[in-house]
C-alpha positions as CSV (number, residue, x, y, z in Angstrom):
1,M,82.1,136.9,-256.1
2,S,78.7,135.7,-257.3
3,T,75.8,135.2,-255.0
4,S,76.0,131.4,-255.5
5,E,79.5,131.5,-253.9
6,I,78.3,133.3,-250.7
7,P,77.7,130.8,-248.0
8,D,74.2,130.6,-246.7
9,A,74.2,132.2,-243.2
10,T,70.6,131.3,-242.5
11,G,70.3,130.1,-238.9
12,M,73.9,131.2,-238.0
13,T,74.0,132.8,-234.6
14,F,76.8,134.3,-232.7
15,E,76.7,131.3,-230.4
16,K,76.9,128.8,-233.2
17,V,79.9,130.6,-234.8
18,W,81.6,130.9,-231.3
19,L,81.1,127.2,-230.8
20,A,82.5,126.4,-234.2
21,I,85.5,128.5,-233.5
22,H,86.1,126.7,-230.2
23,E,85.7,123.3,-231.8
24,T,88.2,124.3,-234.5
25,Q,90.7,125.4,-231.9
26,K,90.2,122.1,-230.0
27,L,90.8,120.1,-233.2
28,I,93.9,122.2,-233.9
29,R,95.3,121.5,-230.4
30,E,94.6,117.8,-230.8
31,N,96.3,117.7,-234.2
32,T,99.2,119.5,-232.8
33,E,99.6,117.0,-230.0
34,Q,99.3,114.1,-232.4
35,Q,101.9,115.7,-234.6
36,K,104.3,115.9,-231.7
37,E,103.7,112.3,-230.9
38,T,104.3,111.3,-234.5
39,D,107.5,113.4,-234.6
40,E,108.7,111.6,-231.5
41,Q,107.9,108.2,-233.0
42,I,109.8,109.2,-236.2
43,K,112.8,110.2,-234.1
44,Q,112.7,106.9,-232.2
45,L,112.4,104.9,-235.4
46,S,115.3,106.9,-236.9
47,E,117.5,106.1,-233.9
48,Q,116.5,102.4,-234.1
49,Q,117.4,102.4,-237.8
50,K,120.8,103.8,-237.0
51,Q,121.4,101.1,-234.4
52,T,120.2,98.4,-236.9
53,D,122.6,99.8,-239.5
54,I,125.5,99.6,-237.1
55,Q,124.6,96.0,-236.2
56,L,124.3,95.0,-239.9
57,K,127.7,96.6,-240.6
58,Q,129.2,94.6,-237.8
59,I,127.6,91.4,-239.0
60,R,128.9,91.9,-242.5
61,K,132.3,92.5,-241.1
62,E,132.2,89.3,-239.2
63,I,130.9,87.4,-242.2
64,R,133.8,88.7,-244.3
65,R,136.2,87.7,-241.6
66,D,134.7,84.2,-241.4
67,L,134.8,83.8,-245.1
68,K,138.4,84.7,-245.2
69,Q,139.2,82.1,-242.5
70,T,137.2,79.5,-244.4
71,D,139.0,80.4,-247.6
72,L,142.3,79.9,-245.8
73,Q,141.2,76.5,-244.4
74,V,140.1,75.4,-247.8
75,K,143.5,76.3,-249.3
76,R,145.3,74.5,-246.6
77,T,143.3,71.3,-247.2
């Protein structure tokens, strides 16, 4: 590692490093909580999508049935 790659530690104190560590931990906790919320939203959306798929399947089935009935009526007339 060259000297240009070594971070400048001028002005770094134990307190500053300690504060930075705690801030990082806080951000990690916040991100973890946000990820849990996002995962829950994805789970809910997935369930809603399943319900929508079921409803669409039922609607298509009803449309096919109605088309058959209409076809029969047209043939009769």
